[in-house]
C-alpha positions in Angstrom: 4.7 -1.0 34.0 4.8 1.9 32.1 4.8 5.5 33.5 1.6 6.0 34.8 -0.1 3.1 34.3 -2.9 1.5 35.7 -1.7 -2.1 37.3 -4.7 -3.4 37.3 -5.6 -2.9 33.9 -2.1 -3.4 32.6 -2.5 -7.1 34.0 -6.2 -6.8 32.8 -4.9 -6.3 29.3 -2.4 -9.3 28.9 -4.0 -11.4 30.5 -6.9 -10.7 27.5 -3.8 -11.1 25.7 -3.1 -13.6 26.7 -6.4 -15.6 26.2 -6.4 -14.6 22.8 -3.5 -17.1 22.3 -5.3 -19.6 23.8 -4.9 -22.8 22.7 -8.5 -24.5 23.5 -9.6 -26.6 20.4 -11.4 -29.1 22.4 -13.8 -27.5 25.3 -13.2 -24.1 23.5 -12.7 -21.8 26.6 -10.0 -20.0 26.5 -8.8 -18.5 29.9 -5.7 -16.1 30.1 -4.4 -15.2 33.3 -1.5 -12.8 34.3 0.4 -12.3 37.1 2.6 -9.5 38.5 5.2 -10.6 40.3 6.8 -8.2 43.4 9.1 -6.4 41.3 6.0 -5.8 38.9 7.6 -7.7 35.9 4.2 -8.7 34.3 3.8 -13.1 33.6 0.5 -14.1 31.2 0.0 -18.0 29.7 -3.3 -18.8 28.0 -4.5 -22.8 28.9 -2.6 -24.9 26.3 -5.1 -28.1 25.3 -4.1 -31.1 23.3 -5.2 -34.2 22.6 -5.6 -36.3 25.2 -7.9 -33.7 26.3 -8.8 -32.9 29.3 -4.8 -32.9 30.0 -3.4 -30.5 29.5 -2.1 -26.7 30.8 -4.0 -24.8 32.6 -4.0 -20.6 32.6 -2.1 -19.5 35.2 0.6 -22.9 35.5 1.7 -21.8 32.1 1.4 -17.5 33.8 3.5 -19.9 36.3 6.0 -21.7 34.3 6.9 -18.2 32.2 7.7 -16.5 36.1 9.4 -19.5 37.0 11.5 -19.7 33.9 12.8 -16.6 33.6 13.8 -16.6 38.0 10.9 -14.9 39.4 9.7 -16.7 43.3 6.6 -14.7 44.0 3.2 -14.0 43.0 2.4 -10.4 44.4 -1.2 -10.8 42.3 -2.8 -12.5 39.1 -5.8 -12.1 36.8 -7.5 -14.6 35.2 -10.1 -14.2 32.1 -12.8 -16.1 30.8 -15.6 -15.9 29.0 -19.3 -16.6 30.3 -21.2 -15.1 33.0 -19.6 -17.5 35.0 -16.5 -16.6 37.1 -14.0 -17.9 35.6 -12.6 -19.4 38.8 -8.7 -20.8 39.0 -9.2 -24.7 39.8 -8.4 -26.4 42.5 -4.8 -27.3 41.3 -3.8 -24.0 40.0 -4.7 -22.3 43.6 -2.6 -24.3 44.9 -0.4 -23.5 42.1 -0.1 -20.2 43.4 -0.2 -20.8 46.6 3.6 -22.6 46.2 4.4 -18.8 45.4 2.2 -16.7 46.9 0.1 -16.1 50.1 -2.6 -15.9 51.8 -2.6 -11.9 51.4 -2.2 -12.5 47.4 -4.8 -11.4 45.5 -6.6 -12.9 42.7 -8.7 -10.6 40.2 -11.0 -12.1 37.6 -12.2 -10.9 34.7 -14.8 -11.5 32.1 -14.3 -10.1 28.7 -14.5 -6.2 30.1 -13.2 -5.9 33.0 -12.6 -7.7 36.6 -15.7 -8.8 37.8 -14.9 -10.2 41.2 -11.8 -10.1 44.1 -10.4 -12.5 45.9 -6.8 -12.6 48.9 -6.0 -16.1 48.3 -7.1 -17.5 51.0 -10.8 -16.5 50.4 -10.1 -19.1 47.5 -8.0 -21.8 49.5 -8.0 -22.0 52.9 -6.3 -23.0 55.3 -4.1 -24.3 52.4 -0.4 -26.0 52.5 3.1 -24.4 51.0 6.0 -24.1 51.2 5.3 -22.0 55.3 4.4 -26.4 56.9 7.9 -27.8 55.8 10.9 -28.1 58.4 13.1 -24.7 57.7 16.7 -26.6 56.7 20.3 -25.5 58.6 22.6 -24.1 55.8 
């Protein structure tokens, strides 16, 4: 993060840049996502469609994969951007993927081309979720 920068503006800009690079030749609906790890590092991704549409990766999945590939394991907040009038909230599968690396209090920003339209806690998008904490701790 650059000095004196607005953290949410940086997250939005990264999501918007990823949206511009999304590969959506079938739906024509480009989505971008950017997440911030607790150390401030931003990871971004766009949706990636393929000829066996609707198979492919959502933008959130791409951003999470980038984080995991870099060794990150926690999401502090995430921003998802899509075009159109309706809010582009994460699909059910992505809500569960976010939950794998986040908790109920994690902030999820939903944006359109001009900025953030709504902000939720993950608990509002995925109430009573099942996550890593449901598994018994392994003795070391």
